[in-house]
N, C-alpha and C positions, 0 to 999 in steps of 0.2 A: 616195700621201699617208699611207697606214697606216704605211709604213716610216719616214717622216719623223716622224710623231707619236710612234711608239714610241721612236725615237732621241732626240727632244727630251726626253721624260719620263725615259728611262733616263740619258742623259748629264747632265742637270741634277740628277737625284737623286744620282747617284754623285759629281758634282763638289762639291756642297754638303754632302753627308753625310760625305765623306772629307776635306774640307779641314781641314788642320791648320797650314798654313804661311801662306796668303794672308790679309792683313788686309782689312777691308771696303774701305778706300781702294784697295788693290791690285786687288781684284776689280772695282771701278768703273772704274779706269784700264784694266785688261785688257779688260773688256767693251766699253768705248767705243773703245779702240784696235782691237780685233778687228773691230767693226762698221765703223768708218771705213776701215780698211785693206782689208778684204774687199770692201766696197762700191766703193771706188775702183778696185781691181783688176778687179772684174767689169764696171764701166762700159766698160772697154776690151775685155777678153777675151770677155765675154758679149754686151754690147749693141752695141759697135762692130764687132768682128771675128768675132762668132758662133762663137767657139771651143768654147764649151759653154754650157749654160743649165740652169736649174732649171724643171721642169714644161713650160714653153712657150718657144719662141725669142722673145726680146725681154723687155721688162719685164712682170712680173706680180706680183700681190699676194702670192701664196703663196711666192714666192722670198724675201720679206722674212723669213719664219720661219727660213730657213737662215742668214741674216746675223745676226739678232738673238738667237735663242735656241738655235741648234744648235751653231755653231762656238765661241762664247765659252766654254761649259762644257768643251769639249774642250781648249781652251787652258788653262783652269783646272786640269784634271787633269794635263796635261803638266807645268805648272810646279809644282803642288803636290807631285808625286811625283819631280820631277827630283832626282837625287842630287848636289846642289851641293857637299857636303862629302866626297864620295867621290873615289877616284882617277880619273884621266883615262880609263882603260880602262872602268871602270864607267859613266861618263858617255857614252862612245861607244856602248857596248852598249845603254844605255837609249835613246839617240837613234835607233839603228838599229831597235830594237824598235818605237818610235813611228812611224818611217817606214813600216815594213812594215804596222803596224796601220792607218795612215791609208790606204795603198794598198788594203788588203783591204776597208776600209769603202767606199772609192770604188767598188770593183768591185760591192759589194752595192747601192749606190745606182743602179747602171746596170741593175738588174733591171727588168722591165716593171712598169708600175703595176698594183696599188696599192702595191707594195713599194718600187719605185724611183721616183726623182724627178729624176735627173741624166741629162743627155744630152750626147753629144759632137757637135760640128761637126767641125772639123779637129783639135781637141784629142784627146790620147789618154793612156793611163796613163803612158807614158814622159815626157810633158811634166810630169806631176805628180811622177813619181819624181825628176826633175831639179830641179824648183822647190821641192818641199816642204822639203828640207833648208835652203834659203835662207830660206824663210818661218819655219821653226822657229828658226833662228839670229837672225833679226830679232826674233822674239818674246822670245827669251832676252835679247837686248840691251836691248829695251824694258823688260822686267821688272827687269833690273839697274839701269837708269837710274832707274826709279821708286823702287827700294829706296835708291839713293844719295840721291835727293831727300828721301825720308822720313828717312833718317839725318841729313842736314844740318838738316832742320827740327827734329828732336828734339834735336840738339846745340845749336841756338840757344836752345831753350827752357830748357836747364839752366843 
């Protein structure tokens, strides 16, 4: 639990302190999207198929912290610093850097309590390595869709 609390404080502080790109509307969209997407995914992988879990196998109250206040600021940081206006090579390097960082953080969460809070059933790091790029691409697509909706709304107001 100590590791989770430190990560929540650190990630939220960094995400909000360094945010220069995301509007309040985008943050709310991103936060709610992350919670909904992660929760839906975990209903199957965690609760139904017991692939992994937070703290205890099955539903628990402490797992809510992971969904609601840990993962959304990480997504904020990813999008805030994403080099949208840079060349493709730079974007790919940034993407790879984040994939490695996420996997390293997942390895830290596997430490014994009180530092770790994540446990594997049949899931392993390779599953995450394969799935994380897809999840980050979905996040990028969602962010771009929200930006387009905002642009359309602003154009209508003019």
